[in-house]
N, CA, C and O atoms as CSV, one atom per row, in Angstrom:
chain,resi,resn,atom,element,x,y,z
A,1,MET,N,N,85.411,-90.493,-50.566
A,1,MET,CA,C,85.046,-91.208,-49.364
A,1,MET,C,C,86.142,-91.038,-48.313
A,1,MET,O,O,87.326,-90.936,-48.634
A,2,PHE,N,N,85.719,-91.011,-47.070
A,2,PHE,CA,C,86.634,-90.820,-45.959
A,2,PHE,C,C,86.457,-91.973,-44.970
A,2,PHE,O,O,85.374,-92.548,-44.858
A,3,PHE,N,N,87.526,-92.297,-44.261
A,3,PHE,CA,C,87.501,-93.395,-43.303
A,3,PHE,C,C,88.153,-92.950,-42.004
A,3,PHE,O,O,88.974,-92.033,-42.000
A,4,VAL,N,N,87.790,-93.597,-40.896
A,4,VAL,CA,C,88.419,-93.363,-39.602
A,4,VAL,C,C,89.320,-94.556,-39.307
A,4,VAL,O,O,88.883,-95.705,-39.360
A,5,TYR,N,N,90.580,-94.270,-38.997
A,5,TYR,CA,C,91.550,-95.313,-38.673
A,5,TYR,C,C,91.905,-95.217,-37.195
A,5,TYR,O,O,91.923,-94.123,-36.630
A,6,GLY,N,N,92.183,-96.342,-36.575
A,6,GLY,CA,C,92.580,-96.352,-35.174
A,6,GLY,C,C,92.803,-97.775,-34.699
A,6,GLY,O,O,92.832,-98.711,-35.497
A,7,VAL,N,N,92.960,-97.929,-33.389
A,7,VAL,CA,C,93.116,-99.245,-32.790
A,7,VAL,C,C,91.880,-99.544,-31.959
A,7,VAL,O,O,91.268,-98.638,-31.391
A,8,SER,N,N,91.514,-100.822,-31.890
A,8,SER,CA,C,90.287,-101.218,-31.216
A,8,SER,C,C,90.541,-102.456,-30.364
A,8,SER,O,O,91.160,-103.416,-30.823
A,9,MET,N,N,90.061,-102.430,-29.121
A,9,MET,CA,C,90.203,-103.585,-28.246
A,9,MET,C,C,89.375,-104.757,-28.766
A,9,MET,O,O,89.754,-105.912,-28.568
A,10,THR,N,N,88.264,-104.482,-29.421
A,10,THR,CA,C,87.437,-105.550,-29.985
A,10,THR,C,C,88.211,-106.326,-31.044
A,10,THR,O,O,88.189,-107.556,-31.055
A,11,ILE,N,N,88.889,-105.616,-31.923
A,11,ILE,CA,C,89.700,-106.268,-32.952
A,11,ILE,C,C,90.856,-107.028,-32.312
A,11,ILE,O,O,91.182,-108.136,-32.738
A,12,ALA,N,N,91.476,-106.440,-31.293
A,12,ALA,CA,C,92.588,-107.105,-30.604
A,12,ALA,C,C,92.121,-108.408,-29.952
A,12,ALA,O,O,92.839,-109.407,-29.995
A,13,LYS,N,N,90.922,-108.410,-29.347
A,13,LYS,CA,C,90.405,-109.626,-28.719
A,13,LYS,C,C,90.108,-110.706,-29.753
A,13,LYS,O,O,90.368,-111.885,-29.511
A,14,LYS,N,N,89.566,-110.315,-30.899
A,14,LYS,CA,C,89.285,-111.288,-31.956
A,14,LYS,C,C,90.567,-111.932,-32.465
A,14,LYS,O,O,90.614,-113.145,-32.671
A,15,GLU,N,N,91.604,-111.129,-32.668
A,15,GLU,CA,C,92.879,-111.664,-33.145
A,15,GLU,C,C,93.544,-112.538,-32.084
A,15,GLU,O,O,94.158,-113.553,-32.411
A,16,ALA,N,N,93.423,-112.147,-30.815
A,16,ALA,CA,C,94.011,-112.945,-29.738
A,16,ALA,C,C,93.282,-114.281,-29.602
A,16,ALA,O,O,93.912,-115.303,-29.331
A,17,ALA,N,N,91.962,-114.281,-29.788
A,17,ALA,CA,C,91.184,-115.524,-29.672
A,17,ALA,C,C,91.594,-116.540,-30.735
A,17,ALA,O,O,91.520,-117.747,-30.504
A,18,LYS,N,N,92.024,-116.056,-31.897
A,18,LYS,CA,C,92.467,-116.960,-32.959
A,18,LYS,C,C,93.761,-117.674,-32.579
A,18,LYS,O,O,93.990,-118.810,-32.993
A,19,LYS,N,N,94.609,-117.008,-31.790
A,19,LYS,CA,C,95.926,-117.564,-31.470
A,19,LYS,C,C,96.008,-118.193,-30.079
A,19,LYS,O,O,96.966,-118.904,-29.775
A,20,CYS,N,N,95.012,-117.937,-29.243
A,20,CYS,CA,C,95.046,-118.438,-27.871
A,20,CYS,C,C,94.615,-119.905,-27.844
A,20,CYS,O,O,93.550,-120.252,-28.355
A,21,SER,N,N,95.429,-120.747,-27.260
A,21,SER,CA,C,95.173,-122.186,-27.207
A,21,SER,C,C,94.444,-122.564,-25.920
A,21,SER,O,O,94.627,-121.927,-24.883
A,22,LEU,N,N,93.625,-123.594,-25.997
A,22,LEU,CA,C,92.930,-124.124,-24.815
A,22,LEU,C,C,93.825,-125.051,-23.989
A,22,LEU,O,O,93.454,-125.497,-22.903
A,23,TYR,N,N,95.001,-125.326,-24.527
A,23,TYR,CA,C,95.912,-126.276,-23.874
A,23,TYR,C,C,97.225,-125.605,-23.523
A,23,TYR,O,O,97.598,-124.581,-24.097
A,24,GLU,N,N,97.917,-126.210,-22.563
A,24,GLU,CA,C,99.208,-125.695,-22.119
A,24,GLU,C,C,100.183,-126.857,-22.047
A,24,GLU,O,O,99.817,-127.963,-21.648
A,25,GLY,N,N,101.418,-126.604,-22.433
A,25,GLY,CA,C,102.446,-127.631,-22.346
A,25,GLY,C,C,102.595,-128.403,-23.642
A,25,GLY,O,O,101.899,-128.155,-24.627
A,26,VAL,N,N,103.540,-129.363,-23.611
A,26,VAL,CA,C,103.787,-130.205,-24.778
A,26,VAL,C,C,103.180,-131.586,-24.552
A,26,VAL,O,O,102.704,-131.889,-23.458
A,27,ARG,N,N,103.199,-132.392,-25.554
A,27,ARG,CA,C,102.440,-133.633,-25.648
A,27,ARG,C,C,102.378,-134.503,-24.379
A,27,ARG,O,O,101.265,-134.765,-23.922
A,28,PRO,N,N,103.469,-134.966,-23.782
A,28,PRO,CA,C,103.277,-135.882,-22.645
A,28,PRO,C,C,102.645,-135.221,-21.418
A,28,PRO,O,O,101.908,-135.867,-20.673
A,29,LYS,N,N,102.933,-133.941,-21.211
A,29,LYS,CA,C,102.418,-133.243,-20.026
A,29,LYS,C,C,101.410,-132.163,-20.413
A,29,LYS,O,O,101.252,-131.173,-19.699
A,30,ARG,N,N,100.743,-132.348,-21.518
A,30,ARG,CA,C,99.777,-131.365,-21.997
A,30,ARG,C,C,98.520,-131.415,-21.133
A,30,ARG,O,O,98.030,-132.491,-20.791
A,31,ARG,N,N,98.003,-130.229,-20.786
A,31,ARG,CA,C,96.779,-130.176,-19.991
A,31,ARG,C,C,95.865,-129.085,-20.518
A,31,ARG,O,O,96.318,-128.109,-21.117
A,32,GLU,N,N,94.580,-129.264,-20.287
A,32,GLU,CA,C,93.596,-128.286,-20.728
A,32,GLU,C,C,93.488,-127.182,-19.685
A,32,GLU,O,O,93.488,-127.450,-18.484
A,33,LEU,N,N,93.396,-125.932,-20.154
A,33,LEU,CA,C,93.259,-124.803,-19.249
A,33,LEU,C,C,91.842,-124.723,-18.726
A,33,LEU,O,O,90.892,-125.050,-19.438
A,34,SER,N,N,91.694,-124.286,-17.477
A,34,SER,CA,C,90.360,-124.050,-16.925
A,34,SER,C,C,89.794,-122.786,-17.585
A,34,SER,O,O,90.555,-121.998,-18.146
A,35,PRO,N,N,88.488,-122.584,-17.529
A,35,PRO,CA,C,87.919,-121.373,-18.143
A,35,PRO,C,C,88.529,-120.079,-17.592
A,35,PRO,O,O,88.738,-119.127,-18.346
A,36,ALA,N,N,88.814,-120.036,-16.302
A,36,ALA,CA,C,89.410,-118.830,-15.707
A,36,ALA,C,C,90.831,-118.618,-16.220
A,36,ALA,O,O,91.222,-117.491,-16.523
A,37,GLU,N,N,91.606,-119.706,-16.317
A,37,GLU,CA,C,92.974,-119.602,-16.831
A,37,GLU,C,C,92.974,-119.174,-18.297
A,37,GLU,O,O,93.777,-118.337,-18.711
A,38,TYR,N,N,92.067,-119.757,-19.072
A,38,TYR,CA,C,91.970,-119.402,-20.493
A,38,TYR,C,C,91.613,-117.930,-20.654
A,38,TYR,O,O,92.208,-117.234,-21.476
A,39,GLN,N,N,90.648,-117.453,-19.874
A,39,GLN,CA,C,90.231,-116.048,-19.969
A,39,GLN,C,C,91.376,-115.114,-19.583
A,39,GLN,O,O,91.571,-114.079,-20.221
A,40,ALA,N,N,92.134,-115.470,-18.545
A,40,ALA,CA,C,93.280,-114.655,-18.131
A,40,ALA,C,C,94.325,-114.598,-19.240
A,40,ALA,O,O,94.877,-113.539,-19.540
A,41,LYS,N,N,94.588,-115.769,-19.849
A,41,LYS,CA,C,95.563,-115.830,-20.939
A,41,LYS,C,C,95.075,-115.019,-22.140
A,41,LYS,O,O,95.855,-114.307,-22.773
A,42,LEU,N,N,93.783,-115.131,-22.449
A,42,LEU,CA,C,93.200,-114.388,-23.568
A,42,LEU,C,C,93.270,-112.881,-23.331
A,42,LEU,O,O,93.611,-112.131,-24.245
A,43,ASP,N,N,92.954,-112.432,-22.122
A,43,ASP,CA,C,93.022,-111.011,-21.794
A,43,ASP,C,C,94.452,-110.483,-21.897
A,43,ASP,O,O,94.681,-109.374,-22.380
A,44,GLU,N,N,95.405,-111.286,-21.441
A,44,GLU,CA,C,96.816,-110.891,-21.511
A,44,GLU,C,C,97.267,-110.748,-22.968
A,44,GLU,O,O,97.944,-109.783,-23.325
A,45,MET,N,N,96.883,-111.719,-23.803
A,45,MET,CA,C,97.263,-111.670,-25.218
A,45,MET,C,C,96.582,-110.493,-25.932
A,45,MET,O,O,97.193,-109.840,-26.778
A,46,ALA,N,N,95.325,-110.228,-25.589
A,46,ALA,CA,C,94.596,-109.123,-26.219
A,46,ALA,C,C,95.210,-107.782,-25.843
A,46,ALA,O,O,95.330,-106.895,-26.688
A,47,THR,N,N,95.592,-107.630,-24.604
A,47,THR,CA,C,96.221,-106.381,-24.164
A,47,THR,C,C,97.562,-106.176,-24.860
A,47,THR,O,O,97.877,-105.066,-25.289
A,48,ALA,N,N,98.351,-107.244,-24.972
A,48,ALA,CA,C,99.639,-107.143,-25.660
A,48,ALA,C,C,99.437,-106.801,-27.137
A,48,ALA,O,O,100.175,-105.989,-27.694
A,49,LYS,N,N,98.453,-107.411,-27.759
A,49,LYS,CA,C,98.159,-107.134,-29.166
A,49,LYS,C,C,97.703,-105.690,-29.343
A,49,LYS,O,O,98.115,-105.021,-30.290
A,50,PHE,N,N,96.849,-105.204,-28.433
A,50,PHE,CA,C,96.332,-103.846,-28.498
A,50,PHE,C,C,97.453,-102.820,-28.413
A,50,PHE,O,O,97.435,-101.808,-29.114
A,51,GLU,N,N,98.426,-103.089,-27.554
A,51,GLU,CA,C,99.539,-102.153,-27.366
A,51,GLU,C,C,100.415,-102.036,-28.613
A,51,GLU,O,O,101.031,-100.994,-28.839
A,52,THR,N,N,100.477,-103.093,-29.422
A,52,THR,CA,C,101.386,-103.074,-30.568
A,52,THR,C,C,100.667,-102.986,-31.915
A,52,THR,O,O,101.309,-103.044,-32.964
A,53,MET,N,N,99.352,-102.847,-31.893
A,53,MET,CA,C,98.580,-102.803,-33.141
A,53,MET,C,C,98.897,-101.574,-33.974
A,53,MET,O,O,99.186,-100.499,-33.447
A,54,LYS,N,N,98.837,-101.754,-35.267
A,54,LYS,CA,C,98.900,-100.628,-36.183
A,54,LYS,C,C,97.472,-100.136,-36.400
A,54,LYS,O,O,96.533,-100.928,-36.311
A,55,PRO,N,N,97.290,-98.863,-36.678
A,55,PRO,CA,C,95.934,-98.363,-36.929
A,55,PRO,C,C,95.288,-99.088,-38.111
A,55,PRO,O,O,95.921,-99.337,-39.137
A,56,GLN,N,N,94.008,-99.416,-37.929
A,56,GLN,CA,C,93.236,-100.094,-38.953
A,56,GLN,C,C,91.974,-99.293,-39.241
A,56,GLN,O,O,91.598,-98.404,-38.477
A,57,LYS,N,N,91.332,-99.620,-40.349
A,57,LYS,CA,C,90.101,-98.931,-40.710
A,57,LYS,C,C,89.007,-99.340,-39.736
A,57,LYS,O,O,88.694,-100.525,-39.617
A,58,LEU,N,N,88.416,-98.355,-39.029
A,58,LEU,CA,C,87.381,-98.638,-38.048
A,58,LEU,C,C,85.975,-98.341,-38.566
A,58,LEU,O,O,85.004,-98.948,-38.114
A,59,SER,N,N,85.867,-97.425,-39.498
A,59,SER,CA,C,84.539,-97.021,-39.964
A,59,SER,C,C,84.301,-97.478,-41.397
A,59,SER,O,O,85.224,-97.851,-42.122
A,60,HIS,N,N,83.050,-97.436,-41.770
A,60,HIS,CA,C,82.701,-97.626,-43.174
A,60,HIS,C,C,82.978,-96.307,-43.880
A,60,HIS,O,O,83.368,-95.334,-43.235
A,61,SER,N,N,82.789,-96.258,-45.153
A,61,SER,CA,C,83.078,-95.021,-45.876
A,61,SER,C,C,82.114,-93.916,-45.437
A,61,SER,O,O,80.904,-94.121,-45.337
A,62,LEU,N,N,82.684,-92.756,-45.181
A,62,LEU,CA,C,81.912,-91.583,-44.775
A,62,LEU,C,C,82.091,-90.522,-45.848
A,62,LEU,O,O,83.131,-90.458,-46.504
A,63,SER,N,N,81.072,-89.693,-46.022
A,63,SER,CA,C,81.096,-88.762,-47.150
A,63,SER,C,C,81.861,-87.469,-46.897
A,63,SER,O,O,82.357,-86.861,-47.845
A,64,THR,N,N,81.973,-87.028,-45.632
A,64,THR,CA,C,82.647,-85.756,-45.361
A,64,THR,C,C,83.576,-85.891,-44.149
A,64,THR,O,O,83.388,-86.779,-43.317
A,65,PRO,N,N,84.573,-85.015,-44.052
A,65,PRO,CA,C,85.452,-85.037,-42.887
A,65,PRO,C,C,84.710,-84.735,-41.578
A,65,PRO,O,O,85.100,-85.233,-40.522
A,66,SER,N,N,83.650,-83.928,-41.638
A,66,SER,CA,C,82.910,-83.620,-40.415
A,66,SER,C,C,82.223,-84.875,-39.859
A,66,SER,O,O,82.097,-85.019,-38.643
A,67,LEU,N,N,81.783,-85.776,-40.733
A,67,LEU,CA,C,81.205,-87.039,-40.268
A,67,LEU,C,C,82.270,-87.902,-39.600
A,67,LEU,O,O,81.969,-88.633,-38.656
A,68,CYS,N,N,83.497,-87.828,-40.074
A,68,CYS,CA,C,84.600,-88.552,-39.437
A,68,CYS,C,C,84.818,-88.030,-38.020
A,68,CYS,O,O,85.008,-88.811,-37.087
A,69,ALA,N,N,84.790,-86.722,-37.865
A,69,ALA,CA,C,84.974,-86.123,-36.539
A,69,ALA,C,C,83.839,-86.539,-35.603
A,69,ALA,O,O,84.080,-86.824,-34.430
A,70,GLN,N,N,82.612,-86.577,-36.108
A,70,GLN,CA,C,81.483,-87.025,-35.291
A,70,GLN,C,C,81.640,-88.485,-34.891
A,70,GLN,O,O,81.338,-88.855,-33.757
A,71,TYR,N,N,82.109,-89.310,-35.811
A,71,TYR,CA,C,82.332,-90.727,-35.530
A,71,TYR,C,C,83.380,-90.886,-34.421
A,71,TYR,O,O,83.210,-91.702,-33.516
A,72,ILE,N,N,84.447,-90.113,-34.495
A,72,ILE,CA,C,85.513,-90.180,-33.494
A,72,ILE,C,C,84.986,-89.781,-32.123
A,72,ILE,O,O,85.279,-90.453,-31.134
A,73,GLU,N,N,84.214,-88.701,-32.046
A,73,GLU,CA,C,83.651,-88.241,-30.772
A,73,GLU,C,C,82.713,-89.286,-30.184
A,73,GLU,O,O,82.737,-89.539,-28.979
A,74,LEU,N,N,81.890,-89.892,-31.030
A,74,LEU,CA,C,80.977,-90.929,-30.562
A,74,LEU,C,C,81.748,-92.145,-30.046
A,74,LEU,O,O,81.376,-92.726,-29.026
A,75,ALA,N,N,82.802,-92.525,-30.732
A,75,ALA,CA,C,83.613,-93.663,-30.299
A,75,ALA,C,C,84.290,-93.376,-28.960
A,75,ALA,O,O,84.405,-94.270,-28.121
A,76,LYS,N,N,84.734,-92.152,-28.756
A,76,LYS,CA,C,85.368,-91.791,-27.484
A,76,LYS,C,C,84.365,-91.861,-26.337
A,76,LYS,O,O,84.723,-92.257,-25.228
A,77,LYS,N,N,83.107,-91.479,-26.590
A,77,LYS,CA,C,82.089,-91.492,-25.542
A,77,LYS,C,C,81.626,-92.909,-25.197
A,77,LYS,O,O,81.367,-93.204,-24.030
A,78,THR,N,N,81.520,-93.776,-26.186
A,78,THR,CA,C,80.931,-95.095,-25.953
A,78,THR,C,C,81.942,-96.191,-25.693
A,78,THR,O,O,81.620,-97.163,-25.011
A,79,GLY,N,N,83.141,-96.071,-26.206
A,79,GLY,CA,C,84.115,-97.150,-26.076
A,79,GLY,C,C,85.001,-96.984,-24.870
A,79,GLY,O,O,85.332,-95.862,-24.487
A,80,PRO,N,N,85.397,-98.109,-24.255
A,80,PRO,CA,C,86.349,-98.031,-23.147
A,80,PRO,C,C,87.729,-97.651,-23.661
A,80,PRO,O,O,88.124,-98.047,-24.758
A,81,MET,N,N,88.444,-96.899,-22.879
A,81,MET,CA,C,89.786,-96.470,-23.255
A,81,MET,C,C,90.767,-97.083,-22.253
A,81,MET,O,O,91.067,-96.460,-21.235
A,82,PRO,N,N,91.273,-98.291,-22.523
A,82,PRO,CA,C,92.156,-98.950,-21.567
A,82,PRO,C,C,93.524,-98.285,-21.429
A,82,PRO,O,O,94.229,-98.522,-20.449
A,83,ARG,N,N,93.893,-97.479,-22.374
A,83,ARG,CA,C,95.154,-96.742,-22.288
A,83,ARG,C,C,94.958,-95.434,-23.037
A,83,ARG,O,O,94.030,-95.324,-23.838
A,84,PRO,N,N,95.796,-94.455,-22.804
A,84,PRO,CA,C,95.648,-93.209,-23.552
A,84,PRO,C,C,95.755,-93.460,-25.051
A,84,PRO,O,O,96.631,-94.195,-25.506
A,85,ALA,N,N,94.876,-92.858,-25.796
A,85,ALA,CA,C,94.868,-93.046,-27.245
A,85,ALA,C,C,96.094,-92.393,-27.860
A,85,ALA,O,O,96.530,-91.319,-27.444
A,86,ARG,N,N,96.630,-93.061,-28.847
A,86,ARG,CA,C,97.739,-92.470,-29.578
A,86,ARG,C,C,97.163,-91.413,-30.505
A,86,ARG,O,O,96.160,-91.646,-31.179
A,87,SER,N,N,97.793,-90.271,-30.535
A,87,SER,CA,C,97.280,-89.250,-31.420
A,87,SER,C,C,97.835,-89.499,-32.836
A,87,SER,O,O,99.041,-89.643,-33.041
A,88,LEU,N,N,96.935,-89.542,-33.768
A,88,LEU,CA,C,97.309,-89.730,-35.161
A,88,LEU,C,C,96.998,-88.452,-35.921
A,88,LEU,O,O,96.001,-87.790,-35.633
A,89,PRO,N,N,97.826,-88.100,-36.872
A,89,PRO,CA,C,97.524,-86.902,-37.651
A,89,PRO,C,C,96.261,-87.119,-38.464
A,89,PRO,O,O,96.020,-88.211,-38.977
A,90,GLN,N,N,95.452,-86.063,-38.578
A,90,GLN,CA,C,94.263,-86.170,-39.411
A,90,GLN,C,C,94.661,-85.968,-40.844
A,90,GLN,O,O,95.122,-84.896,-41.236
A,91,THR,N,N,94.481,-86.994,-41.612
A,91,THR,CA,C,94.780,-86.907,-43.031
A,91,THR,C,C,93.524,-87.280,-43.791
A,91,THR,O,O,92.748,-88.134,-43.363
A,92,TYR,N,N,93.345,-86.644,-44.890
A,92,TYR,CA,C,92.174,-86.906,-45.717
A,92,TYR,C,C,92.643,-87.504,-47.019
A,92,TYR,O,O,93.509,-86.966,-47.709
A,93,ARG,N,N,92.043,-88.634,-47.332
A,93,ARG,CA,C,92.397,-89.316,-48.554
A,93,ARG,C,C,91.120,-89.801,-49.216
A,93,ARG,O,O,90.346,-90.549,-48.619
A,94,LYS,N,N,90.911,-89.381,-50.421
A,94,LYS,CA,C,89.729,-89.852,-51.104
A,94,LYS,C,C,90.003,-91.269,-51.582
A,94,LYS,O,O,91.059,-91.564,-52.141
A,95,GLY,N,N,89.015,-92.149,-51.344
A,95,GLY,CA,C,89.287,-93.521,-51.686
A,95,GLY,C,C,88.177,-94.120,-52.411
A,95,GLY,O,O,88.243,-95.292,-52.781
C-alpha cells in the first residue's frame, strides 16, 4: 500500500479551531471576541500552524505509485495553494 503525505490548510484550520478561544484577556477584564475578531484570530493561527506543520498522511491507502502521482496532480488542481509547496522526496514504503 502507498500513501500521499503533505501539509493541508484544512487540517491546519481544524487544529487551530481546537486551540482558538472565544475570549480574550484574563478573568477580571475578560471579554468575548466578536465573530469578525474570532475569525481573524482563527485565520492567523491556522496560517501559523500551516507554515510549521510536518507532513501528514493525506490519502487513504493506494495500490500503486502511479495512483499516488494522480492523487497529487488532482490535489494541486483543486486545492488552494496559499504558499509554495515544500518539495518532498518521493519515497515508496509498503505499509
